[in-house]
N, C-alpha and C positions, 0 to 999 in steps of 0.2 A: 410643503408641498407640491408638487409639479402641477403647472400651468394643466394637464390632463386633469388629474384629481380634483383642484379645483372646480373644474366645468361639470366634472362629475356632483360634486357634491350642493353647487346651484343646481343642476338638473332634479335631483334630490328635492332640495327642500324647495322647486317649484310642483314637483308632483304632491308632497305631504298637503302642501295647498292647495290645489286645485281639485274643487268636487269632481270634475268629470275624469279623473284619470282614474285606468282602473276599475270600468264600469262595462257592463257586459256588451254593453253597445257603445257605438261609436260616438266622438263628439261632432261628428258630420252630424249623426243623426239628434241629437239635442239642438242643434244649429235649428234642421227643418222645421222639429218640434215648436220649435219657439218661433217661428217666422210664423207659422202655419196660428197657431192660439192668436198672435196681433193680425194677419190678415186673413183668416180663414180662407186657406189654400185649397184644402182636400175637401170630398167628399164624396154617398156610396155613388152617386149619378154622374163624376167628376172624369174628364180623358188628362192628362198628363201626358208630357213632353217633357222629360228629364236630358239636361245632357251634361258629360261629365260622370256620367254616372257609379264609375269605379270609382274605390272599390267596393260600395253598397249599402254606405249610410245611410243616404235618404232613399236607395231604394228600398228596403228594408221597411225606411218609416212607411212608405207613401203606398207599399206591397195592400196592404190590408184595407184601407181608408179610398182606394179609387176604384173608380168600373174599372178604368184602364190605364197602363203607365206605360209609354214607349218608352224605352231606358238605351242611351244610346253613349257610346264611350271608345275610345281607339282600341280598349283592353275590353274581354272578354269578359263579362261577370263570373264570381269564383260561383256563387248560387244564383238564382232567379228564381224569386216567389212567386206565387201564387197569382195570377192579375198583368205579373208584367212580362212585358216581351219584349228583346234584349234584339239591339240594332249594334251592330260593330262596326266604326268607323268613323274618319271624322266629319262631324257635322257641317263641314264648311263644304266640302264637293257635293255636287249637283247628283250625281251619281246614289248618293249616302243620304240625302236628301228625298230622293224620290223612294228607296227603301222603307225610312221612316212612313212614308204616308203609306203607303201600299200597309206597313206591318200594322198600322195605324187601321186599316182595313177603311182607309177614307172615302168614303161615298159624298164628300162635300169640299166645297176648300177650304173650309175654319174647321178642320176635324177637334182643336184642342179645347178646354176649358183654360188651362194652366201651361204655362211654359217656365221649366225650373232651369237654368245654370249655375253649377259650380264648379264648370272650368276653371281649369288655371293654367301657366304656364309653367314648364316642367323650369323651375330657376335656377340662369346659369350662375349668378352672382350679380352680373350686371344688371342692374335697378333698369336705364334709362331702357335698354330691351327687355327685359320681362315685363313692362310697362307698358312697352307698346303692342308685344303679343297679344296681355293680359286684356287691352282695350279691343284690340282685334278679336277676339274670342267673345265678348262683346257686343261687339256688332253685329258679328255673326247673330248669335242669340236675338237683338233686340230685330234685323232685319226678317226671323225666321217668326218671331211672334207677332211682328206687324202682318206677317202676310196669315197666318195659319191660327191664331185666335179667335174665339167667338166674340160676340160684340159683348161687351165689357170682362172678356178675357183677362189674365194677370198674367203679368211677367215677372220673374224676380231673375236675379243676374249678381254676379258674386264681383267683386272689384277692390281695385286699391288706391287707396289716398296715395297722389303723384299726381306727375303730370299729368296732364291731357286729363283730369279724370274733373274739373269744372264745366269742360268739355261736353266729354259726356251727358250730365245731367241735363245739360242745355239739350243738348240733341235730343235725350229723352222725354227732357218736358216738349219739346217743340211733334211731338210721335206718338206721345201715351198721356192721359188723363192722372193727377194723382200719385204722382213721383214724391217718391219718400224712401229716404238711405235707413236704412237698422243695420244698428253690430250687435245678434242675439250676445245674451250672457255667456251663451258655452263656448265666442271666438274665444280665444288667446287673446290675455290680459297683452296689452302692446301690440300688436298685430296691425298691420293696415288693412287690413282686411274688413272692408263690409260688403252692405247686400242694397241695392237697388231694386224698387218695385214701381212698377206702373199699370193703370186699365187702360185697356184697347177699347178706343170707341164708346158708343151709348148703343144700348138696347132702342 
């Protein structure tokens, strides 16, 4: 048996054991559903900023559960559900940040109840570089959350175990309350991916 066929056989075995494989909606959808169940992120009156929206698993989940969803990504979404407004661009860019606020129709300086980020770098295979970029994306999300969340609003960021992870948690705890690290059951077994969440300020 060739190396490639061994790899294919291993992949098929993982797929057969994976309860999320072959579902009508994506694995990302189930991750957010599980995070929502635990942290009560969505609600009919809530305004949500979603960063790293493509390909749309989280957007699909949020669209029917919130008053407003502003979904931002470098790539345009294939489908924009009702209640979702798309912004195409890099959320780190000031011009894109202004478009996000304009798209939210922000008449106040803190328009969002929840800021979610599923952003991740395009993996290069260089773990040190990839981790550094991942942490930069998290830092961007935390900065926007600190500026735009309403009192008691919640931020959720995807991050990865590795260099700088503990420093990131320390930074979050200095800026947000009730910081928790969670790994949804829908995350792949063995993945370094986790989600960190915290609450902004008090009412």
